[in-house]
Structure formats: C-alpha cells, structure tokens
C-alpha positions in Angstrom: -13.5 -24.3 -9.6 -11.1 -24.1 -6.8 -9.9 -20.5 -6.2 -6.8 -19.6 -3.9 -7.1 -16.4 -1.8 -3.8 -14.9 -1.0 -3.9 -12.4 1.9 -0.4 -10.6 1.9 1.5 -7.8 3.5 3.2 -5.6 0.8 6.0 -3.2 1.1 5.5 0.1 -0.7 7.7 0.2 -3.8 9.6 -2.7 -2.9 8.9 -4.7 -6.4 11.3 -7.5 -5.7 9.9 -8.4 -2.1 6.2 -8.0 -3.1 6.7 -10.3 -6.4 8.6 -13.0 -4.1 5.5 -13.0 -1.7 3.2 -13.5 -4.5 5.2 -16.4 -6.0 5.4 -18.1 -2.9 1.4 -18.2 -2.9 1.3 -19.3 -6.1 3.5 -22.4 -5.7 1.2 -23.2 -2.7 -1.6 -22.6 -5.1 -0.3 -25.1 -7.7 0.5 -27.7 -5.2 -2.9 -27.4 -3.8 -4.1 -27.9 -7.4 -6.1 -24.5 -7.4 -7.5 -23.3 -10.9 -7.1 -19.7 -10.1 -5.4 -17.4 -7.3 -6.5 -13.9 -6.2 -4.3 -11.3 -4.9 -5.2 -7.8 -3.7 -5.4 -4.2 -5.1 -2.1 -2.7 -6.3 -0.4 -5.8 -4.8 2.9 -5.3 -6.9 3.3 -1.8 -6.0 1.7 -1.9 -2.3 -1.1 0.3 -1.6 -2.0 3.5 -1.1 -0.7 5.0 -4.3 2.0 7.6 -3.9 3.9 10.1 -5.8 6.3 7.5 -6.6 4.1 6.8 -9.7 5.3 10.0 -11.3 8.7 8.6 -11.6 8.7 6.5 -15.0 11.6 4.2 -13.4 8.8 3.3 -10.7 6.6 2.1 -13.3 9.2 0.3 -15.7 10.1 -1.9 -13.1 6.5 -3.5 -13.1 7.6 -5.0 -16.4 10.1 -7.1 -14.8 7.5 -8.3 -12.1 5.1 -9.6 -14.9 8.0 -11.7 -16.6 8.8 -13.2 -13.4 4.9 -14.3 -13.0 4.2 -15.3 -16.4 5.7 -18.6 -16.2 3.9 -19.8 -13.2 0.6 -18.8 -15.3 1.2 -21.7 -17.4 -0.1 -23.9 -14.4 -2.7 -21.7 -12.9 -4.7 -18.4 -13.4 -3.3 -15.5 -11.6 -5.1 -12.5 -10.9 -2.5 -9.4 -9.6 -3.3 -5.7 -9.0 -1.3 -3.2 -10.6 -1.1 0.4 -12.3 -1.7 0.1 -16.3 -0.5 3.1 -18.4 -3.4 5.0 -20.0 -2.9 4.5 -23.9 -4.7 7.9 -24.3 -2.9 11.2 -23.7 -5.9 13.1 -22.4 -6.4 12.1 -18.6 -4.3 10.6 -16.1 -1.3 8.7 -17.0 -2.4 5.1 -15.3 -5.3 3.2 -14.7 -5.7 1.2 -11.3 -6.1 -2.4 -12.8 -6.4 -6.2 -12.2 -4.6 -8.5 -14.7 -5.3 -12.0 -15.2 -1.9 -14.1 -16.2 -2.7 -17.3 -17.9 -1.2 -19.7 -20.5 2.2 -17.5 -20.1 0.6 -14.3 -21.0 -1.7 -11.6 -19.9 -5.2 -12.7 -20.9 -7.4 -10.2 -19.4 -7.4 -6.6 -17.8 -10.1 -4.8 -16.1 -9.7 -1.2 -14.7 -11.1 0.3 -11.5 -13.9 2.5 -12.3 -15.0 4.1 -9.1 -11.7 5.8 -7.7 -12.6 7.2 -4.2 -11.5 10.7 -3.2 -12.9 11.3 0.6 -11.1 10.6 4.0 -7.9 9.0 3.2 -8.2 8.2 -0.2 -6.9 10.5 -3.2 -7.1 8.0 -6.2 -8.0 10.5 -8.8 -4.8 12.1 -8.3 -3.0 9.2 -9.9 -5.9 7.2 -12.0 -8.1 7.5 -14.8 -11.5 5.8 -14.2 -12.4 3.3 -16.3 -15.7 3.4 -18.5 -15.9 0.3 -20.5 -17.2 -3.0 -19.2 -16.6 -6.4 -20.0 -16.3 -9.8 -18.1 -13.1 -11.7 -18.2 -13.6 -15.3 -19.4 -11.5 -18.1 -17.7 -12.0 -22.1 -18.0 -15.8 -21.8 -19.4 -16.5 -19.1 -16.3 -17.2 -15.4 -16.8 -15.7 -13.5 -13.9 -17.1 -10.2 -13.1 -13.8 -8.3 -12.0 -14.0 -5.4 -9.5 -11.3 -3.5 -7.7 -12.1 -2.5 -4.2 -14.8 0.6 -4.4 -16.3 -0.7 -7.4 -18.7 -2.8 -5.1 -19.4 -0.1 -2.4 -21.7 2.0 -4.4 -24.4 -0.5 -3.9 -27.7 0.8 -5.9 -25.8 3.8 -7.1 -26.3 5.3 -3.8 -23.2 7.6 -4.3 -23.8 10.7 -6.4 -20.2 11.1 -7.2 -20.2 8.1 -9.2 -21.6 7.8 -12.6 -22.0 4.0 -13.2 -21.8 1.3 -10.8 -19.7 -1.4 -12.6 -21.7 -4.3 -11.4 -24.8 -3.1 -13.1 -23.1 -3.1 -16.1 -21.2 -6.5 -15.9 -24.5 -8.3 -14.9 -25.4 -7.6 -18.3 -23.2 -10.4 -19.5 -24.4 -13.0 -17.0 -21.5 -13.7 -15.1 -20.5 -16.8 -12.8 -18.6 -15.1 -10.1 -17.6 -11.8 -8.8 -14.0 -11.3 -8.2 -12.9 -8.2 -5.9 -9.3 -7.1 -5.4 -9.1 -4.9 -2.6 -7.4 -2.9 -0.3 -9.4 -1.9 2.6 -8.0 0.3 5.3 -8.9 -0.8 9.0 -11.0 1.3 11.3 -12.7 -0.2 14.4 -16.0 -0.6 12.6 -14.9 -1.6 8.9 -15.1 -5.1 8.9 -18.8 -5.3 9.7 -19.2 -2.5 7.1 -17.1 -4.4 4.6 -19.2 -8.2 5.3 -22.4 -6.0 4.7 -21.2 -4.6 1.2 -20.0 -8.1 0.3 -23.4 -9.7 1.6 -25.6 -6.9 -0.3 -23.9 -7.4 -3.5 -24.2 -10.8 -3.4 -27.8 -10.8 -2.6 -28.5 -8.3 -5.4 -26.7 -9.9 -8.2 -27.3 -13.6 -6.9 -24.1 -14.7 -7.5 -20.9 -15.7 -5.3 -18.0 -13.2 -4.5 -14.5 -13.8 -4.1 -12.9 -10.7 -1.8 -9.3 -10.6 -1.3 -7.8 -7.8 0.6 -4.4 -6.9 1.9 -3.1 -7.0 5.4 -0.3 -4.9 7.2 0.4 -1.4 7.9 1.6 1.2 5.4 2.8 4.2 8.0 -0.3 5.4 9.2 -2.7 3.2 7.7 -3.4 -0.4 8.6 -5.0 -2.9 6.6 -6.5 -5.7 8.7 -7.3 -8.5 6.0 -10.4 -10.4 6.6 -10.5 -11.9 3.2 -13.6 -14.0 2.4 -16.1 -15.7 -0.1 -19.7 -15.1 0.2 -22.4 -17.4 -1.8 -25.1 -16.2 -3.8 -27.4 -16.0 -0.6 -25.0 -13.3 0.7 -23.9 -15.7 3.6 -20.2 -15.5 4.4 -18.9 -18.7 4.3 -15.1 -18.3 4.4 -12.8 -16.0 6.0 -9.3 -15.5 6.3 -7.5 -14.3 9.5 -7.4 -10.6 10.6 -4.1 -9.0 11.3 -2.0 -11.4 9.7 -0.9 -12.9 6.5 -3.2 -16.0 5.4 -3.9 -18.3 2.5 -6.7 -20.6 1.6 -8.5 -22.3 -1.0 -12.4 -22.4 -1.7 -14.1 -24.8 -4.1 -16.7 -22.7 -5.8 -19.0 -25.9 -6.1 -19.1 -26.3 -2.5 -20.1 -23.1 -0.9 -23.6 -23.7 0.3 -22.5 -23.3 3.9 -19.8 -22.0 6.3 -16.4 -23.6 5.7 -14.3 -21.4 8.0 -15.4 -18.2 10.0 -13.2 -16.3 12.3 -14.2 -15.1 15.7 -15.4 -11.3 16.0 -13.3 -9.3 18.4 -14.4 -6.7 20.5 -13.6 -3.2 19.5 -10.9 -2.6 22.0 -9.1 -5.8 20.9 -9.5 -4.9 17.2 -7.6 -1.3 18.1 -5.2 -2.9 20.2 -4.3 -5.5 17.2 -4.1 -2.6 15.0 -1.8 -0.5 17.0 0.8 -3.2 17.6 0.4 -3.9 13.9 1.1 -0.5 13.1 4.5 -0.4 15.4 5.6 -3.5 14.1 5.3 -3.0 10.5 6.5 0.7 10.8 9.9 -0.5 12.2 10.3 -3.9 10.0 9.5 -2.1 7.0 12.1 0.6 7.4 14.4 -2.1 9.0 14.4 -0.5 12.5 14.6 -2.8 15.6 14.9 -0.2 18.6 12.4 2.2 19.9 12.7 4.7 22.7 9.9 6.7 24.6 9.5 9.2 27.7 8.0 7.2 30.4 6.3 9.3 32.9 4.5 7.1 35.2 1.4 8.4 33.6 -1.2 6.2 31.9 -0.5 7.4 28.4 2.9 6.5 28.0 2.8 3.1 30.2 0.0 2.1 27.7 2.3 3.2 24.8 5.3 0.9 26.4 2.9 -2.0 26.6 1.9 -1.8 23.2 5.6 -1.1 21.8 6.7 -3.9 24.0 4.3 -6.4 22.6 5.1 -5.3 18.9 8.8 -5.0 19.1 10.0 -7.2 22.2 10.1 -5.5 25.6 14.0 -5.6 25.3 14.0 -3.5 22.4 11.8 -0.6 23.9 14.0 1.9 26.1 12.2 4.1 28.4 13.8 7.2 29.7 12.4 8.5 33.1 12.8 12.4 33.2 11.6 13.3 36.6 11.3 17.1 37.5 11.1 19.4 40.6 7.3 18.7 40.3 7.3 15.1 39.7 5.8 12.8 42.4 7.9 9.8 43.8 4.7 7.9 42.9 4.7 8.6 39.3 8.8 7.4 39.4 7.4 4.4 41.1 4.9 3.8 38.6 7.0 4.2 35.8 9.6 1.7 37.4 7.0 -0.8 38.1 5.5 -1.1 34.6 9.4 -1.7 33.4 9.9 -4.3 35.7 6.6 -5.8 34.7 7.9 -6.1 31.3 11.4 -6.9 31.8 12.0 -3.7 29.5 15.4 -1.4 29.8 15.2 2.2 31.5 17.4 5.1 32.1 16.7 8.1 34.6 17.7 11.6 33.6 16.5 14.3 36.2 15.9 17.6 34.5 15.6 19.9 37.6 19.4 21.4 36.9 18.7 21.8 32.9 15.5 23.6 33.7 17.0 26.0 36.0 20.1 26.5 33.6 17.4 27.6 31.0 15.5 29.8 33.3 18.6 31.4 34.4 19.5 32.3 30.6 16.1 33.5 30.1 15.9 35.6 33.4 17.0 38.8 31.9 14.5 38.8 29.2 11.8 37.7 31.7 12.2 40.0 34.5 8.9 41.3 35.9 6.8 38.4 34.2 5.2 36.2 36.1 5.5 32.4 35.7 3.0 30.9 33.3 2.5 28.1 30.7 6.0 28.9 29.3 7.8 27.7 32.2 5.7 24.3 31.9 6.5 24.1 28.2 10.2 24.6 28.8 9.9 21.3 30.8 8.4 19.5 28.2 11.0 20.8 25.3 13.9 20.0 27.9 12.4 16.2 27.6 11.9 16.4 23.9 15.5 17.4 23.4 16.8 14.7 25.8 14.5 12.0 23.9 15.7 13.3 20.4 19.4 13.1 21.6 18.9 9.3 22.8 17.3 8.5 19.5 20.0 10.4 17.5 23.1 8.6 19.7 21.5 5.2 19.9 19.6 4.9 16.5 16.1 4.3 18.3 13.0 5.5 16.9 11.1 7.9 19.3 7.5 7.0 20.0 5.0 9.6 20.6 2.7 9.2 23.8 -0.1 11.8 23.2 -3.7 10.5 23.1 -6.3 11.8 20.8 -8.1 14.0 23.3 -4.9 16.1 24.1 -4.0 16.0 20.2 -7.3 17.6 19.5 -7.6 20.3 22.0 -3.6 21.1 21.6 -3.0 20.0 25.2 0.8 19.2 24.5 3.8 21.2 23.5 5.3 21.5 20.2 8.8 20.3 20.1 8.4 18.8 23.3 5.9 16.1 24.4 4.7 16.1 20.6 8.1 14.6 19.4 8.4 11.3 17.7 8.7 9.2 14.6 5.1 7.7 15.1 2.3 8.6 17.2 0.9 5.4 18.9 -2.2 6.8 20.8 -2.9 9.7 18.5 -6.3 7.9 17.3 -7.2 6.8 20.7 -9.3 9.1 22.9 -8.3 9.2 26.5 -11.5 7.4 27.7 -10.3 4.6 25.1 -6.9 4.5 26.6 -8.5 3.4 30.0 -10.6 0.7 28.2 -7.2 -0.7 26.5 -5.3 -0.6 29.5 -8.0 -2.7 31.3 -7.8 -5.0 28.3 -4.3 -5.5 28.5 -4.3 -6.2 32.1 -7.0 -8.7 31.7 -5.1 -10.3 29.2 -2.0 -10.5 31.3 -3.9 -11.7 34.1 -4.9 -14.6 32.3 -1.7 -15.2 30.8 0.9 -14.3 33.4 -0.9 -14.3 36.4 -0.5 -10.4 37.2 -1.0 -6.8 35.4 1.3 -5.0 33.1 0.3 -1.7 33.7 0.2 -1.0 37.4 -3.1 -0.2 38.7 -2.1 2.9 40.7 -1.3 4.6 37.3 -4.7 3.8 36.1 -6.8 5.1 39.1 -4.8 8.3 39.7 -6.1 11.6 38.3 -4.3 12.4 35.2 -1.8 15.1 35.3 1.1 16.6 33.1 2.9 17.4 36.6 4.6 20.4 35.2 3.5 22.6 38.2 2.5 21.9 41.8 -0.6 20.0 42.4 -1.5 20.1 38.6 -4.4 18.0 37.3 -5.6 17.7 33.6 -9.2 18.8 34.7 -7.6 22.1 35.8 -7.6 22.9 32.3 -10.0 20.5 30.4 -13.4 19.6 31.0 -13.9 15.8 32.5 -12.6 13.3 29.8 -15.8 11.6 29.6 -17.5 14.8 28.5 -14.5 16.1 26.5 -14.4 12.8 24.6 -18.2 12.6 23.8 -18.0 16.3 22.4 -15.0 15.7 20.1 -16.1 12.4 19.0 -19.4 14.3 17.6 -17.2 16.9 16.0 -14.1 15.0 14.8 -15.6 11.4 14.0 -19.1 12.2 13.2 -18.3 16.0 11.4 -21.2 17.5 13.3 -21.3 21.1 13.6 -21.7 23.3 16.7 -25.4 23.3 16.7 -25.8 19.7 16.1 -23.6 18.8 19.0 -25.7 21.4 21.3 -28.7 20.0 20.3 -27.6 16.3 21.2 -27.8 17.5 25.0 -24.4 19.5 25.5 -24.2 22.9 27.2 -23.3 25.6 24.6 -20.7 27.4 26.1 -18.7 23.8 26.8 -19.5 23.0 23.1 -17.9 26.2 21.9 -15.2 26.3 24.3 -14.3 22.7 23.2 -14.7 23.7 19.2 -12.4 26.7 20.0 -9.9 24.6 21.3 -9.7 22.1 18.6 -9.8 24.7 15.9 -7.3 27.1 17.3 -4.4 24.2 17.5 -4.8 23.1 14.0 -1.3 24.4 13.6 0.0 22.0 16.0 -1.6 19.1 14.3 0.2 19.8 11.1 3.6 19.3 12.8 2.6 15.9 14.7 4.0 12.6 13.9 2.2 10.1 11.7 -0.8 8.7 13.9 -1.6 5.2 13.4 -5.4 5.2 12.1 -7.9 3.1 14.1 -11.1 5.0 13.9 -13.2 6.3 10.9 -11.7 9.9 11.1 -8.1 10.3 12.4 -6.2 13.5 12.4 -3.6 13.6 9.4 -4.5 12.9 5.6 -7.8 12.0 6.4 -8.8 15.1 8.1 -7.7 18.2 6.0 -8.8 21.3 7.8 -7.0 25.0 7.0 -4.8 26.4 9.6 -6.0 30.1 8.9 -9.9 29.8 8.8 -13.0 30.9 10.2 -16.0 28.5 10.1 
C-alpha cells in the first residue's frame, strides 16, 4: 500500500482555506497513484480547539467541507481530522475524530481516547473520550487508527488514563498504526516524539504512519516532522521541519531508511520556531508591518533580526527613543543593526516629554525622593510613543522582553511590556546571547559580516533609566538567575529542591519571591511564542493571589 503524508499549515476556523489545502494535496496523491492520504489531527478546523466549538454555525460549516472532499475519495482513501457530534446527550458535545473517506462516503470513524489536560492542553473542555475500539479496514488492510495523545500513554504509564487504545486495537491484529497528530513544538519535542513512535512500533511490532501539522497558531508553534517507522522501531522516513511538506511511502518497502531530516541544534530549532511564530502571526492576521522599540541593547537587537527574517527587513520599523540617560554607543549600536539589515528607523528623543510629565507630577511628588517611579515613566513614555506609531501606521508592535525579565518582573507595565506579540518571552537571557551568536555566525557564512553588532553583545546589559544603571544592580548574574529560573519554571522544582541542587538559600528565596510577586504582570503581557516545555501563558496557570 502506498500512503501519502500531508503536512500542512492550517488557519483556525478558516474552513475554506483548510479544505483548499487538503484538496491540493489529495490531487498530488492521486496523481502519484497513492492508495491512501493522511492529514493531521483536526485539520479541517485547525488545532488547538477553541471556544469556537460552542457556536453551532462553526460546526455546521464542517458539513460543506466533507461534501467537497467526498468526490475525491472515489479515487483515493482520505484520512482527515475533525470534531464529530456526540449522539448521546450526556457528556461533551463533540468527539475529536479521524474520518476515513472512501468511495464517495465516510467509511470509518475513530474517536480520540486520551484527552490531555496538562500544560497547554485542555481537550476535556470540548471533547468526550472514546471508549469503543475497532480497527478500520481499507483495501484488505486493518488500520489501528489513533489520534495524537493516544500513542503517548506507552504501557499505561499515565494514571489519569483508564485505557491505552493500542492495547485494545492490537487484539484485532492490525497491519499498520495510523496516527493523526498536532504536536506543539518545544526544543526537545522532536526527540520525545520519535522516541514515542519507536517504542510503540517495537511494543506492538507493526509500522506506524505519523502525520502532524506545521505552522504557528498565535503562541503555539507546530514544527511538523511527520514520519514513518517500521515494525523494528526504525524511523525510515521524515518530512521536513518548520515548513509544509508532502511525501509518499510504499509500505512494502520500509526495511531501511528512505528520507531522514538533519538534526538541528537547540538554538537553531528555537530560532526557526520564532521566525515561523512571527511570520504566521502576521500572515494569518493579514498584517505585513511591524514596529518595535530599538534601544541598542541585545534583546531589541535580537528581536529586530528575527522579525526582519520573518517579515523582510523593509517591513520592520525600529523606533529609537533616547532619553537623557541613553549613551551614545547605544544609539550607535541601534543604528548599526538597522544599517546591517537595511531596515527603516526613526529617532524620537523623550527628554522633553519626560520633563513635561515630571513637571505635571511635581506638586504631588513634592518632598519625595526619586525612585523607580521616574524610571518607569521613561519606559511608559516609550510605550505610549510605540503604540501611537502602531495606531497611526497600522504596524503591530513586537514586544522585546526576554523570559528572565518576564519571570522576575524586570519590566514596566504599559511601558516596555506593551505589544501584540512577545518574541523572546520564552527565551532566557543566556539563550539570547547564544541566539545572537548563532545569527551572526550564519550571517558571516552567508553575507560575510555580523548582523548584530559585537558591542551590543559584549557590553553589560542595562535599561539605561538612570545614570550608570546595570541589570546586575537589581538582579543576580544571568548565568545564576537563569539556572534557578529554569529549575523553578521549566522543571517545576520547589524551593527546597532548588536549594539542594546547589544554590544559596537566601538567593533562591529572593528569586522565588520576585517570580511570585510579579504574577500580576504576566497576566497582562502579550502572547508569548512558546519554544520550551514550559512557557508563560496558558501552559503555566498560577494564581495571582496565593501563598505557597
């Protein structure tokens, strides 16, 4: 049997667009004389599921999609993912389902059994879990059809699940495992995904065709990497990462590797995810132009470099807003990266604006010493100016705060925390340096020069909101801070565990306190492009008012 894998980039709720993409690849598969084509989980609606499902009109549009697809199924079997109405009133309204279209009709349906509710997943909000198990027969083959999480509970390791679908389906002696998936990216996810596929194939001694989606949906990135494994647990075929792809595998010829993708370094994976995250955010909203505040510091420089790659340098406007505390070298560094990229910029000095606001507040502030209030006023002036440019020219504002700053609250609400999308919000400060180094090495190889000025990289980081200010006046060294933050946020370790791992108790207590008391700020940040296993946002839900 020849099976086509269709790895596509969908738009949430755009049924016309999604169905058009699906038909495009069906025609490719028919021309190549494939027997069956497999698309990803919820490909007709896009993934992840949202509260659109609560609108009856949303579901009714699916009927038109199936009617458009049925004629093509006269020539080929088609597996698509879509919600299915639950015929029983008790329980949720829908199942998350895989449909086999063939001979002009729906010939088989499998519902998803294991509905994840951890991290970024919330499928029990929308779907009823499957509790009946039957293989789908197609061209004298039995197919054990599963959907994403259904293959992740290997050997029933997760106690929240009552059944492992393949343990049930294997009783019918299927020929192949088919998995329709939508697997969100984190920098280690591709290895985990391959491990899960391999282990299932080894346990059940049969090949697997695994098809995932690709593309970004606001904060989530899907990196693709669809694959085929033989019964020996060897990945013999892979589609590309971070782009749409299509391929056909003859399941009679899977004894050895056919097409394997190169393994990317962690920093390159994150870089590609951020580029895709920006590009899809803008394209799917039908926007083309971005604006950001360019300070001469490393975070805004990196954000500009990534945005320029995603949107084209001519489509990213940088606004330099020097104050009385800004150094000339910061202005020069900012101008240099704009010149390196060929990207437009404007300069708006904020000294006069700052003095006007201080003058307005002077009667109320009489007798009060200068403190962080005056620093925040500068940041909020910059936020106001950037939002004004965004409004006037229709450019989306990119936020430039990194994960270390977001974690400890080293940022100003309604100032440098403004934006429509946070590019670096899941990138620790130490990772910012690594990514700048990666971009420059790539630029040296391709263009013969750096993109990000070396002085931007090597100078001590500073918000430049008071004379001689340095980040490490307020924060531990980033190497130490990031190590503690990683254990607390990504590894979800408690205070005692972090102390036992080798850090001074008073320092750990201070870092934990900074993270905890700034939860209210994170509730008001822009969506953050997720590139790690634990990003701020929907995947990390911590109450603002709490004591733990």
